[in-house]
N, C-alpha and C positions, 0 to 999 in steps of 0.2 A: 808923665811915669807916676808921679808923688799920687793924682788923682785914680788909675788904676790900682794901685799901690792899697789906698784907701777900702778901693772896693770890695780888692782881693780879700784882706783882712775884715770887712764887713758881714764877706758872703763865710771866711773861715768862722766867725767866731757864731753864727748863725747856725752853721752846718756842727762845729763839735759841740752845740744843746744837744744837736740831737740824735748824732753818731758818734764814734770812737774809734780811735786807731786801734788794731792789735795788735796788744802787748808782742814783744820781742818773742817769750816765751811763756809758755806753760808749766807749772811745777809742780800744782798740788789740784785733787778733786775733792769736793765736797770738804775741804780743809784736812786733808792727808796728802803730804807730801806723793811725790811718784819719784820711786827709785830706776834708777838707769838700768836695774837687772829687770825689771815689770817690764819697761818699754822695750828692751832688747828680745824677752821673751815673745810679746805683744806683736813686734814686725815679723816675728820666725812663723807665729801662728797665722798672719792675715793672710800671707801668702802660700800657707799651707792649705790642700785639696783634701787633706785628709781627715779634716775637720766635718766635711759632707760624709754621706752615706755613700757615695758613688765614687769616693778619694778624685773626683773630676773636677767639683766645684770650690775654690776658695772665697774671702771674704771679695780678695782683687777681681774675680772674673766679674761682679756687678758695683765693685767701686775700685774702679782702675785709676790709678797714680797718678800714671801717665800722662793722662785723657783728663782731667780736671777732678778725680774722684767719683767720677760716674761710668756708664758703660755707650751711652752715646746712643741708646738705641730704645724705643717704646715704650718697652718693658721687658724686664731682664728675662731672657732665658734662665730656667731652672733646672731640677732634678727631670730626669726623661723627658727634657726640652717641652717642659710645660713655661707658659709664658705667665708671668706675677701681676698682677692685678694693677699693680700700680709702677710710674714712671723711679728708676732710681735715684734717691736725694747724692748730692756730695756728701763723703765724709770730712772733705778740707774744711775747715773753723768750724765743724759740727758742737766742737765741747761750748762754743758760742751760744748755743741753741737753748731755749727753756726747755723744753724737751724733744723727742727724737721720734722718727716718721712725721709722715705728711697729715696723721689723725693724731700725733703727739701722745700715742699710748703709751712710749716707752719714757719714765724720766729720767736717764742719765744713759751716757754710752755703755755703762756695763749691762746696765738692764735690754737695752736693744742690741748688744752685739747674743744677747741669748737667742733672738726671736729668729732672723735668720736661718741658723745652724739645724731649728727645729722646725721652720716651717715646711710643708710638705711639697710648696711648689719651688722650693727654693734648695735649701740643702739637706732637707730632709732629713736629720738625723735626732739621734735619743741623746741626752747626759751621758748615760749609762754607757751608749756605744762609745761616745765621744772619750769618756774616760778610760774605759777601756783600751781603747786605741791610743790613744798617749802614754797610759802604763806601759804598754808594749814596747814602745819608743826609749832605750836608756837613754838616750840625748836627751829628752824632754822631762825623764826624771831626775835627770840633774839640774837643769835650769830651771822648772819648777822649785826645787828646794832652793834652788838658788834667792829665786825671787820672793818667794812667799817663805824664809829660815823660820818665822816661830810658829808655820804651822805643822802641827803633826803628819797629817794629813795632804798633803801639796798639792799633790794633783788632782784636781777637782773641776768641775763646770764652773763654778761661781770666783776661780781665781782663772780660770780661762778667760771668762771674761772679762775680768778685773784687766788682765792683762791687754787684753786687746784696747779695751777701754785707755790703758796705760801710755801702748803705740799712738790711738787716736787723737790723744790731746797734744802729738806732736806735731799734727797734718793741721799745721796753720802755717797763712801766706802774709806775715808782716811785711811792711816797707811797700806796700804799691805805690804808685803815683796817687791814691789815693789819700792814701796814710800819712807820705808825708809831705801833702798840702793842707791836712790837717796838721799836723806838725809845725807849720810854717814858713813849710817852702811853697812858695808863689808862683814856680817854674815848673814843678810836679804837673800841674794840669795846665794843656794849652785855654785858648779864649773860648772855644767850641765846649770844649769839657765842663769851664765854670759856667759859663750860660746853659747846657744841663744840669748840672748839681742845681743851680738856682730855679730851674724850672722844676726837677724833682721836687724840691721843696716848695714852692709856688703851689704848684697843681694837686696837691694832697697823699701824694705817692708816698711821704712819710709816716702819714698815719698808720700804715701798717707796718713799712720797712724803715726801721731805723736802728739803733742801736748798733756796737759791735760788730755783728753782720747783717746789717741793712736788710733785717728780718729776720724769721724765727724764734719772734718774741712772744707774741700770741695767735688769735685764732680767730678767724672773720670767715663768715659768709662768700662763697665764690657766688658773686650776682646781686650786690647790695643793690644797684642799680637795676641791671637788667642780667638774666639768664643768661650765660652765651649756650650756644647748640649743644644737643648732646654727644655732637665730635669731639666737644674741647671738654664737657660737663659730663659725663656718661648717667643720667638717670639711676645704675644700681651702685653705682658707688657712691655713699651716703656722707662720706668723712667722718669726723669727728660723733658722728651720732649712732656709730658701731660702738664704740665707747664708752660713749655716757647714757645712752639711751634715750635720751633726751630733744623731743620734735625741737629745740631751737637751734639743737646742733647740724641738723640736716643741711650736707653740701656744705658744712663749716670744714675749714683747714687752717694747718699753721701755714703764717704766713711765710713764704718761701725765702731763704736766704739769697741776696741779689750781690754778695760777694764770687766773680770769679763767674759768672752767670755767662759769660760770651763761651765759657770754655765747655758748658755743660748742655747743650741740646739735647733734643727734643726737652720743650718746656712743659711744666702744668704736670699735676699729678697724674693725670692721664698720657701725659708723652706725645699729643697729638700734635702739637708745633713746632714746627724746628726754625721757624726765623725768627727770630728775637725781636725783631722792628714788629712784626706783626703779634708777638706777645704782649708786648706795652702799648698797641690798641686794643686789644683785646682786653686788658686791665682798664682801660680806661676809659671802654665803653660799659664795660660791665659793673666796675667799681666806683667810676666818678662820674660816667655821665659826660 
């Protein structure tokens, strides 16, 4: 028992140098406190399909909070039944990512929230049309005034995005077995899980998957050792290259956060792999050799 406890302490100490527990609550973004009124407004906007041009698609359509914060399809279905180019990432714990989207093109959740609303294959709307819709709904006019009392014209596209961000920072999953282990509970993980944690660290997975979100912090080429086939890594999607136009960023993507990963198949930006064990094997071959 003493030996087992000592081993757990050693494993925990090492893990805490690489990962961090999810905090119980996030109360600010970019140094500014998030108000309850803003979060409540964001919650209502999240589920409102009237943000889309068709009045059919809401944020929750592609980031369903009841199934892990994604939609469990290869690529999301958007405006006019179009299919999006990439798999929908989970919004759970997204506040802990260094940037948003698979290519990191949005620096934070407020900027990210504006993207899908305007994307032609997603919600296909415009800022002016969104604002006009919101201003036509008396309840929203009242709630925007309450959430942004210092603004002369509170119903704005920027404030819509900020309210969505205020709601999204509440979408965290603290107190998981992994978090409890990091905080000192030896029984939170069983022997097999502890063995898996040790292997995860020893094998080199932590080079890309670390921090609070076990990923989401940096950009890495998909295929460090060997590129996977085109069925997993489509040749037409060059990842971060589209953002930076730098040759070194071809097929570079933000490392996927691994929190709640069992809930969010299919995997990778292409959404082509449904089995988690297969996804791990592909990563082992392509990234570690």
